[in-house]
C-alpha positions in Angstrom: -92.1 -33.9 5.9 -93.3 -31.2 8.2 -96.3 -29.7 9.5 -95.7 -26.5 7.6 -95.6 -28.4 4.4 -98.8 -29.9 5.0 -100.3 -26.5 5.9 -98.8 -25.3 2.7 -100.4 -27.9 0.4 -103.6 -27.4 2.0 -103.5 -23.7 1.5 -102.5 -24.0 -2.1 -105.4 -26.4 -2.9 -107.8 -24.0 -1.1 -106.6 -20.8 -2.9 -105.6 -22.4 -6.3 -102.4 -20.2 -6.3 -99.0 -20.5 -5.0 -98.9 -16.7 -4.5 -102.2 -16.6 -2.7 -101.1 -19.5 -0.5 -97.8 -17.9 0.4 -99.6 -14.7 1.5 -102.1 -16.7 3.6 -99.1 -18.5 5.3 -97.1 -15.4 5.7 -94.1 -16.9 3.9 -92.3 -15.7 0.7 -93.4 -17.2 -2.6 -90.0 -18.7 -3.2 -89.9 -20.4 0.2 -93.4 -21.8 -0.3 -92.5 -23.1 -3.7 -89.2 -24.7 -2.5 -91.0 -26.4 0.4 -93.6 -27.8 -2.1 -90.7 -29.1 -4.5 -89.0 -30.7 -1.5 -92.1 -32.5 -0.3 -92.8 -33.6 -4.0 -89.3 -34.8 -4.2 -89.6 -36.7 -0.8 -92.9 -38.3 -1.9 -91.6 -38.8 -5.5 -95.0 -37.7 -6.9 -96.5 -34.4 -8.3 -99.1 -33.0 -5.9 -100.0 -30.2 -8.2 -100.4 -29.3 -11.9 -99.3 -25.7 -12.6 -100.6 -23.5 -15.4 -101.2 -19.9 -16.2 -104.7 -20.2 -14.9 -103.8 -21.5 -11.6 -102.5 -24.4 -9.6 -104.7 -27.6 -9.2 -104.1 -30.8 -7.4 -103.3 -33.9 -9.4 -105.5 -37.1 -8.7 -102.8 -38.3 -6.2 -102.4 -34.8 -4.8 -106.2 -34.5 -4.2 -106.2 -37.8 -2.1 -103.1 -36.9 -0.2 -104.3 -33.4 0.6 -107.4 -34.8 2.2 -105.1 -36.8 4.5 -103.1 -33.6 5.3 -106.3 -31.9 6.1 -107.2 -34.8 8.5 -103.8 -34.6 10.1 -104.1 -30.9 10.7 -107.5 -31.5 12.2 -106.2 -34.2 14.5 -103.2 -31.8 15.5 -105.7 -29.1 16.4 -107.8 -31.6 18.5 -104.5 -32.5 20.3 -103.8 -28.9 21.2 -107.6 -28.4 22.3 -107.7 -31.3 24.4 -104.5 -30.2 26.2 -106.1 -27.0 26.8 -109.1 -28.8 28.4 -106.7 -30.0 31.3 -106.6 -26.3 32.4 -109.8 -24.9 34.2 -109.6 -21.6 32.5 -109.4 -20.4 28.9 -106.6 -18.7 27.8 -105.4 -17.0 24.5 -106.2 -13.9 22.4 -109.3 -13.2 20.6 -110.0 -10.2 18.1 -113.5 -9.7 16.8 -114.9 -6.9 14.7 -118.7 -6.2 14.0 -120.8 -3.9 11.9 -122.8 -1.6 14.2 -126.0 -3.3 14.3 -125.3 -6.0 17.0 -122.7 -3.8 18.8 -124.6 -3.4 21.9 -125.3 -7.2 22.1 -121.6 -7.8 21.6 -120.5 -5.4 24.2 -122.8 -7.1 26.9 -121.7 -10.6 25.8 -118.0 -9.5 25.8 -118.2 -8.2 29.2 -119.8 -11.4 30.5 -117.3 -13.5 28.6 -114.2 -11.6 30.1 -115.7 -12.0 33.7 -116.0 -15.7 33.2 -112.5 -15.9 31.4 -110.2 -13.5 33.0 -107.1 -15.0 31.3 -108.3 -14.0 27.9 -107.0 -11.0 26.2 -110.0 -9.9 24.0 -110.4 -7.0 21.7 -113.5 -5.7 20.0 -113.8 -3.3 16.9 -116.5 -1.6 15.1 -116.3 -1.2 11.3 -118.3 -1.7 7.9 -118.9 -5.1 6.9 -116.8 -4.6 3.8 -113.8 -3.5 5.8 -114.2 -6.4 8.3 -114.2 -9.0 5.6 -110.9 -7.4 4.2 -109.4 -7.5 7.8 -110.4 -11.1 8.3 -109.1 -12.0 4.8 -105.7 -10.4 5.9 -105.9 -12.2 9.3 -105.9 -9.0 11.2 -109.0 -10.1 12.9 -110.1 -13.5 14.0 -113.9 -13.2 13.7 -116.1 -10.7 11.8 -119.8 -10.1 12.4 -121.0 -8.9 8.9 -123.8 -8.5 6.6 -123.0 -10.4 3.3 -124.4 -11.7 0.0 -123.5 -14.5 -2.3 -121.2 -12.0 -4.1 -119.1 -11.8 -1.0 -118.9 -15.5 -0.5 -117.5 -15.9 -4.2 -115.1 -13.0 -3.7 -113.5 -14.0 -0.5 -112.8 -17.7 -1.1 -110.3 -17.9 1.8 -113.1 -17.0 4.3 -115.6 -19.2 6.0 -119.0 -17.8 6.3 -121.6 -18.9 8.8 -125.1 -17.5 8.6 -127.1 -16.8 11.7 -130.1 -15.0 10.2 -131.6 -14.3 6.9 -133.0 -10.7 6.3 -134.0 -8.1 3.9 -133.9 -4.4 3.1 -137.1 -2.8 4.4 -138.7 0.8 4.7 -139.1 1.8 8.4 -142.0 4.4 9.0 -143.8 5.8 11.8 -146.9 3.8 12.5 -149.1 6.8 11.8 -147.2 7.5 8.5 -149.6 6.9 5.4 -147.2 4.4 4.0 -147.8 2.2 7.1 -151.0 1.1 5.6 -149.3 -0.1 2.4 -149.0 -3.8 1.7 -145.5 -3.5 -0.1 -143.2 -0.4 -0.9 -142.9 0.2 -4.6 -140.6 2.6 -6.5 -143.1 5.3 -7.0 -144.1 5.3 -3.2 -140.7 6.7 -2.3 -141.1 9.9 -4.6 -140.5 13.0 -2.5 -140.3 11.1 0.8 -137.8 12.6 3.2 -135.3 9.7 3.7 -132.5 9.2 6.3 -130.0 6.5 5.5 -127.5 4.5 7.6 -124.1 5.0 6.1 -123.5 1.6 4.7 -122.2 0.5 1.2 -125.0 -2.1 0.8 -127.7 0.4 1.5 -126.0 2.9 -0.9 -125.9 0.2 -3.5 -129.7 -0.6 -3.1 -130.6 3.0 -3.4 -128.6 3.4 -6.6 -131.3 1.0 -8.1 -133.8 3.7 -8.1 -132.3 5.9 -10.8 -135.6 7.2 -12.1 -136.8 9.0 -9.0 -135.5 12.2 -7.2 -135.4 11.2 -3.7 -135.2 13.7 -0.8 -132.4 12.1 1.0 -131.9 14.3 3.9 -128.5 12.8 4.9 -126.8 9.6 5.9 -125.5 8.9 9.4 -123.7 6.3 11.6 -125.8 7.4 14.6 -128.7 4.9 15.1 -130.3 7.1 17.7 -130.8 9.9 15.3 -132.4 7.5 12.6 -134.8 6.2 15.4 -135.7 9.8 16.6 -136.5 11.0 13.0 -138.6 7.9 12.2 -140.5 8.2 15.5 -141.0 11.9 15.0 -142.2 11.5 11.4 -139.4 13.8 10.2 -138.3 11.1 7.8 -138.7 7.6 6.8 -135.5 5.1 6.9 -134.6 2.4 4.3 -132.1 -0.2 5.8 -131.8 -3.7 6.9 -134.4 -5.4 9.1 -131.5 -6.8 11.1 -131.0 -3.6 12.6 -134.5 -3.6 14.1 -133.8 -7.1 15.5 -130.4 -6.9 16.8 -129.7 -3.4 17.6 -131.2 -2.5 20.9 -131.7 1.2 20.3 -134.0 0.2 17.4 -135.6 -2.9 18.6 -137.0 -1.0 21.7 -139.2 1.0 19.5 -142.9 0.2 19.4 -143.7 3.2 17.1 -142.0 1.8 14.0 -143.6 -0.3 11.1 -141.2 -2.0 8.6 -142.4 -2.7 5.3 -140.9 -5.1 2.6 -140.1 -4.0 -0.9 -142.2 -5.1 -3.9 -140.3 -7.2 -6.4 -137.9 -6.7 -8.0 -136.5 -4.9 -5.0 -137.2 -7.6 -2.6 -133.7 -8.8 -1.8 -132.2 -11.2 0.7 -129.0 -10.6 2.7 -127.3 -12.8 5.2 -126.1 -11.9 8.7 -123.5 -13.9 10.2 -119.9 -14.3 11.1 -116.8 -15.1 9.0 -113.3 -16.2 9.9 -110.3 -17.2 7.8 -110.3 -20.7 6.4 -106.5 -21.0 6.9 -107.0 -21.0 10.6 -108.9 -23.6 12.7 -111.0 -21.9 15.4 -109.4 -21.9 18.6 -111.2 -23.2 21.9 -111.5 -19.5 22.9 -113.1 -18.5 19.5 -115.4 -21.6 19.4 -116.6 -20.9 23.0 -117.3 -17.3 22.4 -119.2 -18.2 19.1 -121.3 -20.7 20.9 -122.2 -18.1 23.4 -122.9 -15.6 20.6 -125.2 -17.9 18.6 -127.2 -18.8 21.8 -127.7 -15.0 22.5 -128.8 -14.2 19.0 -131.1 -17.2 19.0 -132.5 -16.2 22.4 -133.3 -12.7 21.2 -134.9 -13.9 18.0 -137.2 -16.1 20.2 -137.9 -13.2 22.3 -138.9 -11.0 19.6 -140.9 -13.8 17.9 -143.0 -14.2 21.1 -143.5 -10.4 21.8 -144.4 -9.8 18.2 -145.8 -12.7 16.2 -145.8 -10.5 12.9 -142.1 -11.4 12.5 -140.2 -9.5 15.3 -141.1 -5.7 14.6 -144.2 -5.4 12.5 -142.6 -6.5 9.2 -145.6 -6.7 6.9 -146.2 -9.1 4.0 -143.2 -10.9 2.9 -143.5 -11.2 -0.9 -143.4 -14.6 -2.5 -141.2 -14.4 -5.5 
């Protein structure tokens, strides 16, 4: 019996597929299948039932796989405790983020590197959709993303940790006529000049409004442009309230009012981080995530104190 075999059976149980488990473990399907067969022969029991619909643990297999998970956790604890006998953190860390919290991350990354100079760290910017694919392919250790339950169900190999709940909102200048509204309805957006951030979730959200002819001026990845156009009353913006809480460029603005959509367009999205379930987080990753969570929480508390009306003038959350 080997550590690799224990990793294999845990991966098979998690994914429900020999093929998927082989891809996770970066081994060929025949190699993984042979390792499983050898382990079952050694134990003289069947660990899995194989069928056209997938691979599921037997009753005996389910109990032994739980023990295998515990063994792997203890092995990780052993490695981590060994690391604690050195004063500095060592290792490599690759993190990707959607643009919203990028300024927070850059500052946090800089401070983290100063405290732990032996760490080789990389920071990438991308869309949430691309980041989840990269984490699933184990090209990135941790991804900061916006996601819904749909992505949780799609990426069964990923572990999702929510930091904040948020919603799609309409951002307008404080002097704009819409700023006096309680909730935004479909009809209110008619003939309004709109600027959008280039994001798949935002595009999908806008496709719901098929009956209206929107004057979408353009989409952009430049947050400064969005802020300027809203502040100058050139356009309104439809996007995530996260952006006005985590993106420093937007959160600094005092001239913007955020308005929730009326049902059925009031929808909840999650902002958090993801990592591959096949990989136990390293000490480096856990230390960074702890500092990230503390930073996000501190900024949330700061916004709450400076603006009791829910961070940045978000009006009237609908009860649905």
